[in-house]
C-alpha positions in Angstrom: 159.6 75.4 77.9 156.5 73.4 77.3 158.4 71.3 74.7 161.1 70.6 77.2 158.6 69.4 79.8 156.8 67.2 77.3 160.1 65.6 76.3 161.1 64.9 79.9 164.0 67.3 80.0 163.3 68.1 83.7 163.4 65.2 86.1 160.0 64.5 87.8 159.8 66.4 91.1 162.4 69.0 90.1 161.8 72.7 90.7 161.9 74.9 87.7 161.9 78.7 87.8 160.4 80.4 84.7 161.2 84.1 84.7 159.5 85.9 81.9 161.3 89.3 81.9 159.6 90.7 78.8 162.3 90.2 76.3 165.9 91.3 75.7 165.6 95.0 76.5 163.9 94.2 79.9 166.9 92.1 81.1 168.9 95.3 81.5 166.4 96.6 84.0 167.1 93.5 86.2 170.8 93.2 85.8 171.4 93.7 89.5 169.5 90.5 90.1 171.9 88.4 88.0 175.2 90.3 88.8 176.5 87.7 91.3 175.1 84.6 89.7 
């Protein structure tokens, strides 16, 4: 993500959510959060 910011991938002033969920196995514990997009 740092690389994307440095390369200007995100427009200035945009809001970016970085959700560190602890890796692949942890995503299953939060599946209800992403169920409906």
